[in-house]
N, C-alpha and C positions, 0 to 999 in steps of 0.2 A: 580130274580135267574129263576123264573116261564116263566117272560118277553123276555130274551134270549133265553131260549126253545122254546117259542112260533114262537121267529125268526128263530131261526134253524128251526124249522120243514115247516113254510114257505117256509123259502127258499129253503129246500128240496124239496118241493111239485111244486114251482114251477117251479125249474131245472127239475122235474119229466114230468110237462107239456111239458116243452121247447122240452123236448129230443124226445117226445113223437110227441113231433107235426114235429120235424124235421124227424124223423125215416119216418111219415106217410106222410110226402111231398115227391109227386114223383118228379124222378130227369129226366132232360129234356135234351137230349143233340140238341144241335142244329145248323145246316150248311146249305152252300149255293150249289145250282146245276146251272148250269146256262140255261140248258134248261129241258121241263118236260122229264119225261121216252115217250117214242114209244109205249110200251104197256106191260101191268104186266104178260102176259100171255107166260110163260117159255118158248112157243113150238113157239111164232112169234118174237122173236126179238133178236139181237146182239149187239142194242148200248150199249157203258160201262155206261151209265147214269143208263138204264133199269137193266141190268145186275148186277149194286150194287143193286139197290133198291129188285131186285130177290134174291142174298144172305141174304138180311135180313126177305124175305117175305116166304123162299122157303128154303127146303134141300133136298139133292138127297141120296143116298143109301153112299157115301164116302163125307169127307168133307178136303180142303185141308187149313193148317192150317197157321197161320202167320210166322212158324218156319220151313215152307216149307216140312211140311210129313202128309200123309194123315189117317185121323182117322177115323173110322166108324162112320158112321152118321144114317140114318135110318136105315141101315143095324147092325144088331146084330153081327152078323160074317159072311165069305164067304167060300170058300174053290175053289181051284183053279184046275183043272186034268192037270193028267200028260205032257199031251200036249199043254197046256197053252192053249186052246181052248175052252174049257168047261168053265163058271162062273157058281158057286150057291151061291145066296146069300139069309141069312136069316135074314129076319125083326127082328126090335125091338116093342114092345106092344106100336106103336107110333097114334099121334089121331093128324088130321086138328084140326084148330082152333075152329071149333064146334062142337067140343070133339067126332065127328065119330072116326071110325079106318080107319088108313092108309093099304094099300093094298097092295099084287105086283099085284093084277089086276089095281091097279091105274096106275102104270109105264108100264103096258104091252099097256094098251090101247093107254096112253099117247104116247109111242115111235113108236108106230103102226102107230098112226094118223099122225106125223110127217112125216114118211115114207110113208102116203097116196101119188100117184101122184100127185092129186088139192091140198093139201094142199099147203099153203103158209108158208116156213119155211127159215129162213136165213140161218141158220148153219146146215140142214140137214147132210151135209157131215160129221159131228161127229159122225152122228150114222153107217157110214158105215162098221166101223168094225165088224160090228154082220152080221153073216152070211146071206145072200140072200137080206139084206135091200140095198144097190145103186139099184139092180137090182128089186125090188121091187118099189123103187123111182121111174125107169125109167119105172115103168107097164110091165119089160119081166118077171116078175112071179106074183102072187098072193101075199095081206099082211099076207094072212096064210103063208105061205112058209118061212116068216121073222123066225129066230131060236129068238126068244123071249117068253119063256113061265114063265105064274104063273102056278106052279102044287097044290099048292093052293093058301090059303089067305098070309100067312108067307113064303113064297118061290117062290123064283124067278131066272130061268135059261134061262142064255144067253149063245152062242154057236157063237163065231169069222170066221171068213172065213180063219185068220192065226194069229199065236200068238202075240197078242201084249205087248209091254211094257206099252204101258201110256193108256190101256184101265180104270184099276182100277181109273187113274186121270180123264178118258172123264166123271167118272159118279158122278162128284163131281162138274160141270158143268151144267147150268140150263137148256140146250137143255135136259139135262136126270132129271132133277127135274121131278117130278108126279104133273099132275093135277088132281084133284079130279075127276073121271070116272060121278057121276051125274053132275057136273056143265057143265060140257063137252056134253053133254048129253043134256041139256036145253036148251045152247045157245053156239052159237059159237063165240060172241063177247064179250070175257069175263074182258071187263075193266069196267063191272057197278058195281062199292061197292057195294053195297048188295049183290050180286052174288058171291064174291070171299071168299074162304075162304083157309086158307093159314096152310104150315105145318114146318114156320123154326121160331126164335128167335120171329119174330114180326107179326103184323098183321095189315090191313092198316084200320087207325081210319077215317082217312079223306083227299079227295082230292079236293082240290081249282083249278081250273083250273087256268092253267098259274100265280100262286099265292105263294101255298105251298101243300106239303103233311106231314101228319101227321101219322107217326108209333106208335101204343101204342104195347107195350110185349105180346105175348103171353100165357097164362096159361097154354095151353094145349103142349105148344112146352116139347118136353121128357126132356130137361135140362133148362127146366126154371128157377130152382133155383140157377145156375150161372148167369145168365143174369140181369147185375146191374141195367142200366139203364132202367124206364118205357116208355118216349119219346124219340120218334127223329123228330125232326121237320126240316124238307127240304125247304127253302125258294127258289124259282125259280127267279134268281136273273141273266139276261141278260148281266147284264154292270159290266165288271169286277172289275172296281175303288169301284163303292158301292160296293158288296162283303166283298173286301177289308177295307172298312171302318167300314163295320160292327164288320168285326173279330173285328178291331182294337180297335171296341168303346164297345168291350164283349156283341153283340147282336148276337154272331154266336159264340163257341166254336174250331173251326177248318175249315181250308180250304184247301183241295187236288186238286192235278194237275189237274186231267181230270173230276171231278166233276165241280168246279170254276176256271179256268183259271187265272194264275197271269196277270198285265202287263208289259209288257218291264223295267217301270222303277221301277217297284217292285223287278223285278226277277234280277236285276241289286245290290240289296243289300240285299238278302235275302239271300245270302250265310252268312254273318254276323249276323245275327240274332241266339238269344239262346233260341228262341222258332220253328228252322225248322228242318226237318229232309229231309234228300235228298237223295235215294238210288236209283241204277239202277234197273228196269227192263225189263221184257224180249219185248222188241218190239224198233219199229222204225218210224220217220216221210221220208217220200218219195217220190217219183213225178211217176206218171200211166200217159202211155202215151196211148190214144186211138190207135189201129197199124188197125183198120179197115180205118181209113178214114186218108184224105189227111190234113198234109204232113206226120205222122208221122207212115204212113202204109211204112215206109222206115227206117232203121233199123239204118243206116248210121247218120242220122241225128238227130235220136235216142240218139245214141251216145257225137253225136256234142253238144248236150245240157246238157248231162248229164257231159261231160268232162268241160265244160263252169263254172261250181256253184264252188263259193269258201265255200266250207262245213264249212272251222275253221270260216270264219267271220261270216255264219249265226251263228254258237254256241259262238262266242266271244263276239259279238254285241249283241244279240235277244236273244235267246236261255237262253245263260250266268249261265246255271246249269253246268259247266265243263261237258258239254257232251262229250262223244267219236265220232267221224264223222265216218259213216258207208261208209267205200269202199267195203262191201260186205254185206249179209242180216243177216248171223248167228252171234247175239250175244253173248258176254260172261257170262256165264260161258259153251254155249252150244257147242259151235264150237270147235273142235279138232284144227283148222286150224287158231285162229281167229288175228295171227298177221300178214296173207298173205293179199295182196289187190287183189280185182278182178277185181276191177275197179279204176284210176285215177280220183284225184278232181283237179282243178284249173289248167288246164292243156290249156291253151288258145290258145297256139300254134297248138297243136293237133286237139283241135276242129274247129280250123279253118277247118283244114284240113277235119275231116270229113265233116263238112257242108258243105263244096263246093261239095266233093265228091257226097254229098246225092242231092244235087242240079241237078249236072247234069246225076245223074240217073234219077232225077224226069224229068230232061228236062227242066228245067224253072231256072228264076233270083230271085233273092232274092227280089227284086220287087216284085215277083209275091204271096209271103208269106203273111198271113193273118191269126197270130194266136193269140191266147186267152188265157189265164192259166186261171182256176178255180179254187176258194178257197173259205173255210168257212170266214166267218166275225167277229172272234173271233181275238185278238188284234196279238197275235202270230203268228196266222196264216196268217192275212191283213198283217202283218210287213215281214213275208218270202216270201210272194208273191210279194211284192213291191220291195225287195232286188234283188228275181230271175231274172225280170223283167229287174232290172237297170243292172245285169253281162250280162243277154242276149243280152240287145238293145249293149250294149258297146263292147263284143266279136265279134257279127257280125254284128253290124251296122242297126240294123233293128227295126222296132216297135212292141212292144206286148202288147195287149189288156190283161186288168184284170178284171176278173168276177168274184167280192166277192160277196156271198149271204149268207144266213144262215145257218150253218151248216146240217140241214134237207134239205135245198134245195142242198146245193152242194153234198151230199151223193145221193141223189135221182137223181142229174145227172149224175154221175158216176155211178149207177146202173142199171140204160138207155143206158147208152155211149152216152149220149149228150152234147161232151165234147170234147178239142184238149188236152191238159195237163192237170191232175189235181193235187193239192197238197193233199196228204191223210197222214193215219195213220195206223200203224197195232199194237197191242198188241195181242202177242201169247194166244191163247186161253190155251193151256198147254207145260209143258214144255219140247217138245221133236221136233226136228229140223221140222218133219212131219206137224206142225201147220202153219209153214209159206208155205210150198212151196204147201200143198193141197191145198190152195186157185188160186194156175194159171197154175192147171193140166188142167181142162176143161177150153173152151170159155165162156160158159155160167152158173160159176160159178158167184152165186151173188156178191161173192168180188173181181171175177177178172175183175176189170173195166176195164181194158186192150183190155178185149177179145183176146190174146192172145193165144195161142194153138199149142202144137207141139208133136209129135209121139213122137220124140225117150225120151222124157223128160218124159212122159207118162209112157212109159214103164221101164225107170227106177223108178218112184216112185214104181211102183206097185213090181218090184224086190227089192227094199230096204223095201219093209211091206212084202213082203213073208221069205223075209232073217232070220232065229235062230242067225245069226253070224252079233256080234255085232261091230267087223271090217269091218267087208264087206258091213255092214247095212248103216255105218259112210261115208266107200267109196264112197257108192252112191248115199248119201243126196249130200256130195260137189260135182259131177257130177251133178249132178241135180241142184244147185245153179250153177254152172260157165255154162250150159248152158243158164239158167233163166238172168243171166246177161251179155253173149255174146249177145244176144236177146233183152235185153235189155228193155222188155215191160216196166218196172218200174228201179225207179233209187234210190237207197238209200242215205240217206242225213245223217239224226246221229242217232244213239240209244239214248232212253229215258233213262231220271231222273226223277224221282218221287218224287214232294214237299208236304211235309206233315206240315201244319202250325199249330200248336195245345197248345191251353191254360194249364200254367201248373196245373190246376185244375184236369186236365183230362189224365189219366193211361191208356194202355192198348189198343190203338189204331196202331194196326198196318197192313201196306198190305205187299204181297206175294210177289214172282218173277214174277207173271204175273198180277201183279199190282191191282189185287182186296184186298177191306181195310177189314179188318176181328173187327167186331164191338164184337165178344164174351167178351174179357177179357174188354173191357172199363169198367173203372171206374171214376167217380167224387165225389173228395171234394167239400166245403161246398162252393157255388159261393161268 
């Protein structure tokens, strides 16, 4: 009997030790990214990979949840004036990852730094709803005239040019995340690991260049008790097949569309898998035409190249995720006229008519054309570019040269306007149509790769931003969309569906309507 009791006691002890060890074992979430982030400075970057990491490392006043609702984050509460132009934010007792307090002064300094004329920020226009922000960036008024004021360490007061239905959403974006004031004063280059401190659920533990980034749980995050995952490993894997094989071999826990694209062969089978989730997001693939250079300075030639594209063929044979083809810019569900077409697809006869008309206006023959299509090198982009080349060569009996390069190089060429036709993508920053059309408002906007600008288009967008009449605003935005697509500096191809491959042991990983992955609710069972 004593022996049996001793065995029971020993078994209980062993079980207790095992449970304790299991409890103390760090939970590690692993995934792949196809390239390194361009920057971990919230003020200086806008690419998808950098943005996704910034959502883990930092937080703003508000946070956009997986269920597409806004909740307070670093803000404890806020008040909006009756005229909807003045926002007063009261901050939580929140801390940076070194234990120092996050203050309203951090917000004011970060935002005003972005708006300084000499400061390079690809998303500065996201702050232009703030009174005098755009004029400060253009050096028309001084930075002190911008209506961003920290009245004390816990209170931030912001005044807008006009009532904005999406301003609270903007404060959930990385451009609105504060960088710590003392770091900013020390050094402008914020990619030094030892220099960085964070406000989000994670902090950077290690960055092995071109290899991996390791994020660890931030104990000073205001909501750290709700964060289950201790470490997140991001392996930098530029090869799609390698990344997928790592997933199949249980070396990583999930793969997602824009962090680590899948190959065409895999996409053809992915909808049949039980570990996949495919959801539409607010974004689209598109062609951008450089309207400043020959021959796409001619609008009829631009229309011809758009008309000759068989968009359904691209979706059915390359992307294969049952995406909707884009015959306008506004995706479901933000368009009130979602079923109407503003451009035609796969009309070869009409395409040839516009092609010949464009050649006549340019006073050239097709033999004078020397056209190249610039695209990123990832397999989907490459396959799409090859398909477009074939369609145009067949439709117009011409030769198209492909300029396939790394995504970073392709983006650099688009921004410097060193291309003729480019294959690009747009994911809405926030769930309002203005997010699409603002980027094509001015010629020198860093994301207006086409260099197109139109005075009437600018006026209509300005009216849309000023009106408080919801119906009138919607009508003006649709007029702006019609103007854009009639001039055709861009040609939308298809709206995005987002793919998420996730192991069964991982729960609570979501993406919201603008394609951001939400990690706050992720839980992991035993591997």
